[in-house]
BADRENRO-727220 format. One record per residue: residue in three letters; x, y, z of N, C-alpha, C in turn. Coordinates in steps of 0.05 Angstrom, whole numbers, padded with zeros to 5 digits, always signed. Each point is the difference from the previous one (the first is absolute). Example, Ala and Ser with C-alpha at 12.3 -4.5 7.8 and 13.67 -1.06 7.14 Angstrom:
2
ALA+00264-00114+00156-00018+00024+00000+00018+00024+00000 SER-00007+00021-00014+00016+00024+00001-00015+00022+00014 
***
This chain:
283
MET+01959+01731+02541+00021+00012-00029-00009+00033+00027 ASP+00019+00010-00026+00001+00026+00006+00002+00021-00018 VAL-00030+00015+00013-00001+00015-00024+00014+00034+00001 VAL+00011+00012-00017+00004+00028-00005+00005+00022-00007 THR-00013+00021-00001+00005+00015-00020+00014+00030-00012 THR+00029-00009+00014+00016+00023-00012+00025-00005-00005 ILE+00012-00001-00010+00021-00007-00014+00023-00003+00020 ALA+00017+00014+00018+00006+00003+00021-00005-00019+00022 GLU-00022-00021-00006+00002-00014+00019+00000-00027-00020 VAL+00000+00004-00017+00006-00033-00029+00032+00011+00002 ARG+00009+00013+00003+00046-00006-00001-00003-00005+00018 SER-00018+00007+00028+00016-00006+00028-00004-00036+00010 ALA-00024-00007-00005-00004-00035-00013+00015-00014-00015 THR+00008+00012-00023+00006-00011-00014+00037-00010+00005 ALA+00011+00037+00010+00029-00003+00011+00008-00016+00013 ALA-00021-00009+00027-00001-00003+00023+00005-00028-00005 ALA-00021-00013-00019+00000-00037-00008+00030-00008-00013 ARG+00011+00022-00009+00024-00007-00023+00024+00008+00023 ALA+00002+00009+00020+00020+00005+00022+00003-00025+00015 GLY-00028-00017+00002-00002-00018+00017+00005-00024-00019 GLY+00008+00000-00022+00015-00017-00030-00024-00019-00009 ALA-00023+00024+00008-00030-00017-00028+00003+00009-00019 THR-00010-00023-00019-00009+00006-00019-00023+00018-00016 VAL-00008+00012-00018-00024+00031+00003-00005-00018-00028 GLY-00023-00009-00006-00017+00000-00024-00014+00017-00005 PHE-00017+00013-00014-00021+00020-00006-00022-00008-00028 VAL-00010+00006+00009-00038-00002-00023-00017+00025+00002 LEU+00007+00019-00025-00004+00021-00004-00024-00004-00019 THR-00029+00021+00017-00024-00009-00020-00008+00019+00000 MET-00037+00005-00013-00011+00021+00001-00023-00018+00014 GLY+00002-00014+00013-00021-00012+00012-00030-00004-00011 TYR-00018+00002+00010-00019-00028-00003+00002-00026-00012 LEU+00020-00007+00019+00021-00034-00001-00020-00017-00016 HIS+00011-00012-00004-00006-00030-00016+00014-00018+00004 GLU-00013-00019-00011+00026-00029+00007+00021+00000-00006 GLY+00014+00017-00029+00019+00006-00017+00018+00015+00021 HIS-00008+00021+00019+00016+00012+00019+00001-00016+00018 VAL-00006-00014+00007-00009-00021+00021+00025-00016+00003 SER+00005-00009-00029+00018-00023-00006+00032+00015+00004 LEU+00007+00022-00016+00014+00017+00002+00013+00006+00035 MET-00021-00002+00018+00006+00010+00030+00008-00034+00007 ALA-00010-00020-00006+00010-00027+00014+00026-00004-00012 ALA+00015+00010-00024+00023-00001-00020+00012+00010+00031 ALA-00002+00023-00002+00022+00022+00017-00001-00027+00026 ARG-00026+00000+00016+00007-00014+00029+00019-00023-00004 ALA-00011-00016-00019+00033-00033-00008+00017+00017+00000 GLU+00000+00023-00007+00042+00005-00001-00001+00021+00020 CYS-00009+00015+00013+00012+00016+00009-00001+00006+00034 ASP+00004+00021+00009-00005-00014+00033-00023+00025+00011 LEU-00003+00035-00011-00010+00013-00007-00010-00001-00017 VAL-00030+00004-00003-00015+00007-00025-00015+00020-00004 ALA-00001+00019-00003-00010+00026-00010-00025-00005-00030 ALA-00021+00022+00010-00011+00007-00028-00008+00034-00008 SER-00001+00003+00000-00009+00022-00021-00031+00012-00016 ILE-00017+00012+00016-00023+00007-00008-00008+00018-00009 PHE-00001+00009-00024+00006+00041+00000-00012-00009-00038 VAL-00020+00016-00007-00006+00006-00023+00012+00037-00006 ASN+00015-00013-00026+00020+00020+00001-00013+00013-00025 PRO-00007+00026-00003-00007+00029-00012+00016-00001-00020 LEU+00031-00002+00000+00012+00005-00026-00011-00026-00025 GLN-00003-00024+00010+00001-00011-00023-00027-00005-00023 PHE-00025+00031+00019-00024-00004-00012+00008+00025-00026 GLY-00013-00004-00024+00007+00019-00026-00033+00014+00000 ALA+00000+00017-00006-00034+00011-00016-00011-00018-00018 GLY-00024+00006+00023-00030-00011-00011+00010-00040+00012 GLU+00022+00006+00020-00011-00027+00028+00008+00010+00011 ASP-00028-00009+00020-00020+00002+00024+00017-00006+00022 LEU+00015+00007+00014+00021-00007+00020-00026-00002+00027 ASP-00019+00020-00003-00021-00004+00016-00010-00030+00001 ALA-00004-00008-00014-00016-00017-00005+00018-00029+00009 TYR+00024-00004-00014+00006-00019+00011-00007-00009+00026 PRO+00002-00032+00012-00011-00010+00024+00013+00001+00032 ARG-00014+00008+00014+00014-00002+00023-00011-00019+00024 ASP+00012-00016+00009-00007-00016+00027+00019-00009+00024 LEU+00006+00022+00009+00026+00000+00018-00006-00024+00026 PRO-00024-00001+00012+00002-00024+00026-00006-00019-00023 ARG-00003-00007-00017-00002-00030-00013+00031+00004-00007 ASP+00006+00019-00013+00037-00019-00004+00019-00002+00023 LEU-00005+00019+00019+00020-00005+00026-00016-00022+00002 ALA-00023-00011-00002+00000-00027+00018+00012-00028-00024 LEU-00004+00009-00026+00014-00021-00018+00030+00000+00002 ALA+00013+00028+00000+00023-00003+00011+00020-00006+00021 GLU-00023-00001+00025+00010-00009+00019-00004-00036+00001 ALA-00017-00014-00022+00000-00022+00006+00011-00012-00015 ALA+00015+00011-00014+00025-00013-00022+00027+00010+00015 GLY+00002+00011+00018+00024-00002+00021+00012+00020-00001 VAL-00007+00024-00002+00015+00027-00007+00001+00015+00027 ASP+00023+00011+00013+00004+00013+00022-00001+00020-00002 LEU+00004+00010-00025-00003+00045-00002-00018+00000-00016 VAL-00014+00026+00001-00021+00011-00020+00002+00030-00005 PHE+00009-00004-00020+00020+00039-00008-00042+00012-00008 ALA-00013+00013+00013-00023+00012-00018+00005+00029+00003 PRO+00005+00011-00015+00013+00029+00003-00018+00023-00013 SER-00006+00016+00004-00025+00029-00011+00013+00003-00022 VAL-00001+00013-00018+00005+00004-00025+00021+00028+00007 GLU-00006+00019+00021+00015+00029+00020+00026-00018+00010 GLU+00001-00023+00009+00014-00008+00006+00023-00017-00017 MET-00013-00005-00025+00025-00014-00021+00001+00035-00018 TYR-00010+00016-00002+00009+00020-00014-00013+00025+00017 PRO+00009+00006+00016+00001+00027+00020+00004+00029-00024 ARG-00001-00004-00031+00004+00030-00009+00001-00015-00028 PRO-00012+00015-00019-00002-00011-00035+00036-00008-00001 ILE-00004-00025-00019+00022-00013+00006+00018+00002-00030 LEU+00021+00018-00002+00019+00009-00025+00017-00018-00009 THR+00006-00028+00019+00020-00012-00015-00016-00031+00004 THR+00007-00009-00031-00029-00027-00008+00034-00014-00004 VAL+00000-00018-00003+00010-00029-00023-00018-00006-00020 ALA+00023-00004-00022-00013-00005-00021+00023-00032-00015 VAL-00014-00007-00004+00027-00031-00009-00011-00001-00036 ASP+00015+00008-00016-00006+00007-00025+00006-00035-00017 ASP-00018+00007-00020+00008-00029-00021-00023-00021+00015 VAL+00000-00009+00024-00010-00022+00012-00023+00006-00002 THR-00010+00033-00002-00034+00004+00004-00003+00017-00025 ALA+00020-00003-00016-00013+00004-00024-00020-00011-00014 ARG-00014-00028+00001-00011-00011-00011-00018-00011+00022 PHE-00010-00011-00015-00036-00026+00016-00023+00032+00024 GLU+00012-00002+00026-00019+00022+00001+00011+00014+00008 GLY+00027+00007-00009+00009+00024+00006+00003+00020-00024 ALA-00019-00009-00014+00006+00012-00029-00046+00008+00003 THR-00011-00017+00017-00036-00008+00007-00001+00026+00025 ARG+00023-00003+00022-00005+00016+00011+00031+00022+00009 PRO+00001+00017-00018+00025+00011-00002+00005+00011+00028 THR-00004+00018+00020+00010+00005+00027+00003-00022+00024 HIS-00011-00034-00008-00001-00006+00022+00011-00020+00010 PHE+00030-00008-00012+00023-00012+00010+00016+00017+00013 ALA-00003+00026-00015+00014+00025+00020-00007+00005+00031 GLY-00032-00001+00004-00004-00009+00018+00001-00022+00020 VAL+00016-00028-00018-00003-00018+00028+00026-00001-00005 ALA+00017+00001-00013+00028+00005+00002+00006+00031+00017 THR-00010+00005+00009+00007+00030+00018-00011-00017+00022 VAL-00041+00000+00006+00000-00017+00028+00019-00037+00014 VAL+00012+00002-00028+00006-00022+00010+00040+00006+00007 ALA+00011+00012-00005+00015+00012+00007+00007+00013+00026 LYS-00029+00005+00002-00006+00030+00031+00001-00028+00021 LEU-00013-00021-00002-00012-00027+00017+00025-00021+00003 PHE+00021+00010-00013+00026-00018-00007+00017+00011+00029 SER+00000+00022+00001+00014+00023+00005-00004+00002+00034 ILE-00031+00000+00001+00001-00002+00023-00006-00032+00019 MET-00005-00023-00022+00005-00017+00020+00038-00006-00001 GLY+00017+00004-00016+00021-00015-00002+00014-00019-00006 PRO+00013-00015+00001-00001-00026-00007-00006-00019+00004 GLY+00007-00014-00017-00029-00037-00003+00006+00002-00030 ARG-00034-00025+00012-00008-00010-00021-00032+00006-00026 THR+00005+00013+00005-00031+00006-00016-00024-00014-00016 TYR-00019-00010-00009-00024-00015-00016-00005+00002-00020 PHE-00012-00002-00013-00011+00014-00022-00015-00030-00020 GLY-00032+00003-00011-00012-00021-00012+00009+00009-00024 GLU+00003-00030-00003+00000+00008-00038-00012+00001-00028 LYS-00028-00001+00002-00025+00022-00006+00005+00029-00003 ASP+00011+00006+00007+00010+00035-00011+00026-00006-00012 TRP+00012-00017-00018+00029-00007-00004+00018+00021-00006 GLN-00015+00024-00017+00016+00023-00016+00002+00021+00038 GLN-00013-00001+00008+00011+00020+00025+00018-00023+00024 VAL+00004-00034-00014+00026+00002+00021+00016+00003-00013 CYS+00005+00004-00030+00012+00006-00021+00019+00015+00013 VAL-00025+00034+00003+00015+00023+00012+00010+00000+00032 VAL-00012-00017+00011+00012+00010+00033+00027-00010-00012 ARG+00003-00023-00007+00028-00025+00007+00013+00027-00015 ARG+00003+00006-00027+00012+00020-00013+00008+00017+00023 MET-00021+00028+00017-00005+00016+00002+00033-00014+00039 ALA-00010-00016+00001+00010-00008+00033+00036+00003-00013 ALA+00005-00015-00036+00025-00006+00004+00019+00014+00000 ASP-00013+00030-00023+00004+00022-00008+00010+00021+00022 LEU-00012-00003+00022-00001+00022+00012+00011-00013+00036 SER+00002-00036-00004+00025-00009+00012-00018+00005+00030 PHE-00025-00013+00003-00014-00003+00018+00004-00031+00014 PRO+00008-00006+00024+00004-00016+00011-00007-00018+00003 VAL-00024-00003-00008-00026-00020+00000+00001-00024-00034 GLU-00013-00009+00016-00007-00039-00022-00029+00007+00002 VAL+00004+00001-00037-00026-00002-00012-00005-00032+00002 VAL-00019+00001+00009-00017-00029-00016-00026-00009-00001 ALA+00003-00014-00024-00031+00002-00020+00001-00033+00021 CYS-00027+00000-00008-00025-00026+00015-00022+00004-00014 PRO-00008-00032-00006-00013+00000-00020-00030+00007-00012 THR-00010-00001-00011-00032+00014+00001-00022-00015+00014 ARG-00009+00001+00016-00026-00002+00013-00022-00003-00021 ARG-00017-00031-00002-00016-00002-00019-00025-00010+00007 GLU-00034+00005-00016-00021-00005+00011+00008-00041-00015 PRO-00017-00008+00013-00003-00032-00009+00000-00004-00032 ASP-00018+00029-00020-00005-00003-00031+00029+00019-00004 GLY+00020+00012+00010+00021+00004-00008+00012+00036-00004 LEU-00031+00015+00008+00005+00025+00000+00020+00007+00028 ALA+00021+00021-00006+00015+00003+00023-00019+00033+00014 ARG-00001-00011+00037-00002+00008+00012-00001+00028-00002 SER-00008+00024-00002+00005+00031+00006-00021+00016+00015 SER+00007+00018+00013-00023+00011+00013-00017+00015-00031 ARG+00011+00007-00009-00025+00007-00034-00025-00016-00002 ASN+00010-00036+00005-00032-00015-00007-00015-00002+00015 VAL-00010+00010+00024-00023+00017+00007-00013+00013-00028 TYR-00002+00020-00006-00004+00020-00023-00019-00017-00018 LEU+00008-00035-00005-00014-00016-00026-00042+00000+00013 SER-00001+00000-00021-00034-00009-00001+00017-00031+00005 ALA-00034-00030-00009+00001-00018-00001+00015-00008-00024 GLU-00016+00009-00030+00007-00008-00014+00033+00018-00004 GLU+00007+00021+00006+00029-00004+00004+00023-00011+00014 ARG-00006-00001+00013+00016-00023+00025-00010-00031-00023 ALA-00009-00005-00013-00002-00021-00011+00020+00000-00019 ALA-00004+00015-00016+00021+00008-00031+00024+00004+00014 ALA+00009+00015+00031+00029+00002+00001+00025-00015-00012 PRO-00003-00023+00005+00009-00025+00003+00017-00008-00028 VAL-00013+00020-00023+00020-00012-00014+00015+00016-00009 LEU+00011+00015+00012+00026+00007+00012+00027-00016+00002 HIS-00011-00013+00030+00020-00027-00001+00001-00017-00025 ARG-00025-00005-00010-00001-00012-00023+00015+00012-00024 ALA-00002+00013-00006+00022+00010-00018+00024+00002+00013 LEU+00011+00003+00017+00028-00003+00006+00007-00027+00001 ARG-00011-00014+00007+00002-00037-00008+00003-00011-00023 HIS-00017+00015-00025-00001-00011-00018+00031+00020-00015 GLY+00005+00015-00001+00026+00016+00002+00032-00016+00002 ALA-00006-00013+00037+00018-00011+00006+00001-00031-00025 ALA-00022-00006+00005+00000-00032-00019+00015+00005-00032 ARG-00004+00021-00006+00001+00005-00032+00037+00001+00002 ILE+00008+00007+00027+00028-00002-00001+00014-00021+00004 GLU-00015-00018+00017+00003-00014+00014+00013-00025-00020 ALA-00028+00009-00026+00003-00017-00021+00022+00007-00021 GLY+00019+00027-00003+00022-00006-00005-00010+00026-00020 GLU-00018+00024+00010-00007+00022-00017+00024+00028+00015 ARG+00013+00006-00015+00026+00011+00006-00007+00042-00016 ASP-00030+00007-00008+00007+00027-00019-00028+00003+00030 PRO+00012+00024+00011-00029+00008+00019-00009+00017-00017 ALA-00006+00009-00020-00027+00004-00014-00020-00025-00011 ALA+00022-00012+00003-00033-00028-00013-00006-00007+00037 VAL+00015-00002+00022-00017-00012+00029-00019+00024+00005 GLU+00015+00029-00003-00026+00033+00007-00021-00019-00017 ALA-00004-00016-00028-00016+00018-00017-00025-00020+00019 ALA+00011-00033-00001-00017-00023+00015-00002+00007+00019 MET+00014+00021+00026-00018+00005+00029-00023+00014-00013 ALA+00001+00021-00028-00023+00025+00008-00018-00025-00017 GLU+00004-00014-00014-00030-00019-00011-00004-00005+00022 VAL+00005-00011+00023-00008-00010+00022-00019+00025+00024 VAL+00014+00020-00008-00022+00018+00013-00020+00007-00015 ALA+00005+00005-00023-00025+00004-00015-00033-00018-00003 THR+00004-00026+00010-00020-00022+00003-00013+00012+00022 GLU+00003+00025+00019-00019+00011+00020+00001+00028-00018 PRO-00033+00002-00002-00005+00032-00013-00004+00021+00029 LEU-00006-00019+00030+00009+00017+00019+00026+00022+00009 VAL+00016-00015-00010+00034+00003+00006+00015+00017-00035 LEU+00003+00030+00015+00014+00010-00024+00040+00001+00006 LEU+00008-00017-00017+00023+00004-00005+00008+00028+00007 ASP+00024+00002+00022+00022+00020-00015+00021-00003-00009 TYR+00016-00023+00012+00025-00010-00011+00000-00028+00006 ALA+00020-00003-00019+00012-00042+00005+00017-00003-00013 ALA+00032+00006+00018+00021-00004-00007+00020-00019+00016 ALA+00023+00000-00017+00023-00028+00012+00024+00019-00007 VAL+00005-00004+00034+00029+00021-00002+00023-00013+00015 GLU+00013+00011-00003+00027-00014+00016+00002+00010+00035 ALA-00012-00015+00019-00003+00003+00020+00010+00024+00014 ASP+00021-00004-00006+00011+00037+00018+00005+00020+00002 THR+00001-00009-00044+00003+00036-00003-00030+00000-00007 LEU-00018-00007-00004-00026+00000-00018+00001+00008-00029 VAL+00019-00011-00021+00010+00006-00014-00013-00023-00029 SER-00014+00001-00027-00009-00008-00012+00033-00021-00013 PRO+00000-00022+00002+00022+00000-00004+00000-00007-00037 ALA+00021-00017-00015-00005-00002-00032-00016-00032+00007 ARG+00029-00014+00022-00015-00017-00006-00003-00003+00037 LEU-00019-00027+00012-00004-00011+00020+00022-00022+00008 GLU+00014+00019+00022+00016-00028+00009+00006+00014+00036 GLY+00006-00017+00014+00008+00000+00025-00018+00008+00015 GLU-00004+00021+00024-00030-00003+00016-00012+00025-00003 VAL-00022+00000-00012-00024+00005-00020-00020+00005+00018 ARG-00007+00030-00003-00040-00002+00019-00017+00007-00023 LEU-00019-00021+00000-00029+00020-00011-00014+00009+00015 LEU-00007+00024-00013-00020+00019+00018-00024-00001-00017 VAL-00021+00014+00016-00032-00001-00015-00005+00028+00033 ALA-00022+00018-00026-00018+00019+00017-00019+00013-00017 ALA-00028-00012+00012-00019+00014-00010-00019+00007+00022 ARG-00029+00016-00020-00007+00018+00010-00033-00030+00004 VAL-00008+00001+00023-00015-00028+00003-00026+00019+00017 GLY-00012+00022-00016-00030+00013+00015+00022+00026+00006 THR-00007+00011+00022+00014+00015+00017+00024-00012+00003 PRO+00006-00006+00018+00034-00009-00001+00021-00005-00017 ARG+00024+00001+00000+00020-00006-00013+00011-00018+00002 LEU+00004-00027+00000+00014-00028+00013+00035-00001-00017 LEU+00020-00002+00005+00019-00013+00006+00008-00037+00002 ASP+00019-00010-00014+00008-00025-00001+00016+00004-00004 ASN+00030-00024+00000+00016-00010-00006+00015-00028+00012 VAL+00014-00004-00019+00012-00024+00013+00020-00009-00012 GLY+00025-00009-00003+00028-00010+00008-00004-00029-00024 VAL+00027+00010-00012+00004-00025-00012+00033+00004-00015 THR+00012-00028+00011+00017-00009-00010+00011-00017-00019 VAL+00013+00024-00030+00004-00021-00015+00026-00003-00008 PRO+00000-00032-00007+00017-00018+00008+00026+00013-00027 ALA+00022-00005+00009+00016+00002-00027-00006-00008-00024 
***
């Protein structure tokens, strides 16, 4: 596995691979890898000739009061996990390499970012969209793999790639879970033992909402109330939102139909956890 730190090195490696007829797949991360990241790398390995991964803690997506310096980092461990997953090339740039001077150009994806995480963290998705656009430009044409756990992020990246005509296919991969249903996340390390025991209520709430839909419920408000009732059974979990929305637009419809996404976000002690599931509503 090659580890590079400059934009020029990544562009040279991916361009050479494509010139030789190889397909390129890439996984964009902020490091502190877990099984969810590894599963994305494995998906890229199964489908592409050259697998590249980025490890970069992006300062643009941290808002006021969010401690960038406290974000967990362990590059040696990350590199070992990436190599074991079959990654060929890791791009681990410095902040100075990515942003050599104050950045004046940012990418805003309107509407899709207006709700949920975008409302809670107003500058977050502009930071995400900007760094992803920059990495798409650096990596060049190929397939990129994102986890479904951050579903709103998937929607933002897909819309940005389509609107700006990036030659990149955005592939969403299933959420990786612990045996009790908790979505794997770098934030889980901050949970106390009691909070960790309470956190799976988010997945139980999503399953309950999906069961209500499968039983015939088509009113999004009723499904959202049912999910909130489940979360309320855990006193250590403070619900931010429970939503039933159109999967691609994140808009709440008058009646649930087609591809639906159930979303939850909650504070569990200090960490704020997200989860979601997809439901196909029969015609």
